[in-house]
N, C-alpha and C positions, 0 to 999 in steps of 0.2 A: 267883480270886485277875486274873484277866486282864483281868478288865471292873472293877477295881478299879484298875487299873496306873495310872502317870502317863502312858504313852503313848497311853490310848485318851481320856483329859481332852484332851489334848491335838492327838489326830484332832478331838474333837467342835468344839473350839474352832478349830480352822480352817476348819470346815464351817460354823460360825455368821456368821465373817471373810465368806467368802466371799457370803453372801447378805446381809448387810449396805450393802453397798452400793447394792445395789438397793433395801431398802426403801428407804433413804435418799434415793434418788431421788424415789419415790412421794411422801414427805411432804415433800420441797423445791419439788415440782410442785404439792400440794395448799397446798401456803403460799403460792407463787405467782400461782396460780388465783386463790384468795382476795381478796389485796391487788390483785389487777385488776377483781374480780366489786363491791367497795364502789365506790370510785371511779364505776364505770360507773353504779350504781344513784343516787349522787349527785349526777351530772350529771344523769339522767333526772327524778328527781326537781326540781331546780333548774329545766330547763326545762318541766315541767308546769308548778310557779307563777307560772310567767314567761306560759305560757301562759295560765291562768286569769285571771290581775291583767289582762293584755292584753285580757281579754274581756269583763270589767269594767270596766276605764276606755270601750272603747269602748261598751258597755251606757249608763253612765253620760252621757258624751256625745250617747248620742241620745237620752236626756232631755232635758236639759238642751237641745239645739236642738229640742225637740218644744213645749218652754213660751215660749220666747224672744219669741216673738211675741204672746203672751196677752195682757201687763198685767199679770205678777202673777196670770193667772185670771181679771180683767175681762172679757175677750172672746176668750171662744174657742166655737165652733160643737160641735155634739155629733161629725162624726166626730176634731175634733180632743181633746174629754173622752175621745173612746172609746182614741185612741193616745197619749194621756200615761199612761192608769191602763194599758194594755199594757204601755208600757217601765218604767211602774213597778214594777209586778208581774216583771219581768224582771231589774231588779236588784234588788229584795228578796230573789228566790230565793238571792242569793249568798251572803247573810247570814243566813237563814232558821235559827234555830233557835239560834244563837250568845247567848253569854251577854252581858247589858250591859253595856259598859265604862266606867264613869265618870270616867277620866280622860282617856278619849277625847272624853265628852261634852261636857266643862266648856270653856266660853269663848263665844264669841259668832259666832252662826248666820244670814245675810243669809237673808231669803226670796225666795226665786227664782218660786214659783206655789203658789198652794190653792184648792182650792176651798169653804174654810171660809163659809159665811155669814155673822160677827163678824165677817171680815177684808174680805169684798168692798163689806160694805155701806159701809166708811171708803172704800174706792177710789171705789163709785161714787159716793159725795156729795164726792169732790174733781173726778170728772169733769163732773158736773151743776152743781157751783156754781163758778164760777168763779173767785171769790176764796179758796177752802179747798185745800191743797194737802196732800198725804201724799209723806212724802219716804219714805227708805230704814223697812224692818222689819224685825226682828229680836228672836231669840232667846237668851238668855243666861244660860245653866247656870254656878251653881258649886258645883259637886262633887268638886274634886280630892282633896280630903282626904278623903272621905265612901265609906260602903263600903255605905249602903244608900240614897240617898237626896242633896235637896241643896235649893238654892233657885234657881228659876227665873222671870227676868224677862221678857215682853215689853214689848218697845221699837218705839214707834212715832212717826216724825220727822213732825213736822207744821206747816203755818205758814199763815197770815191775814195774806199780803200787801197794801199795804206796808207795814202795821201791824209785823208780823215779818219775820224775814231769808228769803229765797226758801226751800221744802221742808225749811227747819232752822230755823225759828224759835223749837221748842218741844218737848219731846218728851213723850208719852203711855206713864206706865211701870204696869205691871199686875205685879203682884210675887206669888208665890205660891210657899209651901213643896210639894216634893216626896215621896214614897217609892216605893223599888223593891217592886211589890207583884207581883212575877211574871219570868221571864226579858228578856220584855221593854219589857211596860208597867209603869207609872205611874200616882201617881196624884195629883193637882194638888189642892189648897186652897188656893184662893186668900187674899190677904189684907190685900192695899192696891192701890187705884189712884192715881198722881199725875201732875201736870203741874207741870214743871222744866222747869228748861234754857233759862228765855226766852230770845231775842234778840234785842229789839225793832230794827223797821227804820230806817234813817237819816231817811227822815222824819217818823218817830214825836219820836228822838231831837232834828231840828232845829227841831219844835214844841215842844216839855217845855224845852228849854238851846238855843236860834238861836248858831249859832257865831258868830256877828257881834256878840252880845252878852256881856258875863262873866257864866260860870253862877256862879249863886246857889247858896248851901247848899240852899236846899229843890230847886233843880231838881236838883242833884247828887244828894239824897238820893232822889228818887223817881225817878230814872234806878238808882240801885242800889237799891229796893228793886225794879224792875220787873225787874233778871235775876238777884237771887237769890231771887226768890220759888217760891213751890214751893207746890203746894193738895194737901194729904192725903184719903183717903177711904178709912178702913179698912171693908174687907166683914167682917171679922167681930170680936165682941165678948167680946175675952180677958174681961170683969170677969163678965159673965153666962151665960159659954160655948157663944155662940150661936157656931156654925160657917157658914163662910163653902158655896158654892155648890161642890161640887167636880167635878170630872170625870177620867175616862180616857183615856191617852195611850198610842198602841203605838205606840213608836219603832221602826219595821220594817227599817230598815235606817243602819248608822254604820260611817265609818271616818275617815278621816282631814284630808278634805276634805268628803266630804257627807253632810249627814242625813237621814232620810225618818221620817214622822212619820203618822200618821191618828187620828184624833181617835174614841175608840169614840162607838157609837151615833150615825151619821152625819152627824160636827159636822166631816166632812171631811178631805183628806189637805194634806199641807206636802211642800215641796222646798226643801233651806235649802243653802248651801255654804258654807262656813268663811270668816270674815271675819276682821278686825283684831281685836285685845280695844277693847274699848268702855267708857270710864271714864263711869260715870253721876254 
């Protein structure tokens, strides 16, 4: 009966009360340690990410520095090509295996360097023929609202001065549809080649419609025709179902301001940087 008395129960309670302050202190210390631990982990993670980002930007700068004196790939030595390839592979390593971000890919990219023969032949022609000029070269991707592909437009600014304006007298446009076939590979299906955006030079304008004479309706029509002229050559036939030759394009690196690509099958490498939006 003594064990069931209120006096025993009261004594047990006082014993527990004496233990509680110590246990509460332990729990409080654990909570305090946890609160301190998470901010420390966050700081370490932030510092690590910043370090990696700094390394990536440094490697990208080294790549651009390696290609800057090559005239977009036209003038390179064996040692330069080796250095460029090494710098290229280093940058590619930071983006390896990441899925292709079509939102980030969307937009206009300016060519800084290539080893692709079909582009170098244009640059070589401009170097050899004094009256032929090749200006800026772009790739324009239209895929922001797509999940598995889009449109790619290869844009080449060229000119034949003084008939056309310097370097930007006309635009060669090669359009293709592309589809994402793997994590980093896209397949191009070429559709059309066109020449547009003709900008005639001042000498040709003066020949057609001299400034000292009143411009006739015919001369104005000729000028308007030349300015709006657009020649289109389809490379696929939708009527017969004949498809154009396609190509596999490996986008080896992509971020907000750099795009690296490799034409699968030995078609060359490409180094692009982000450019202002291009209106065609």
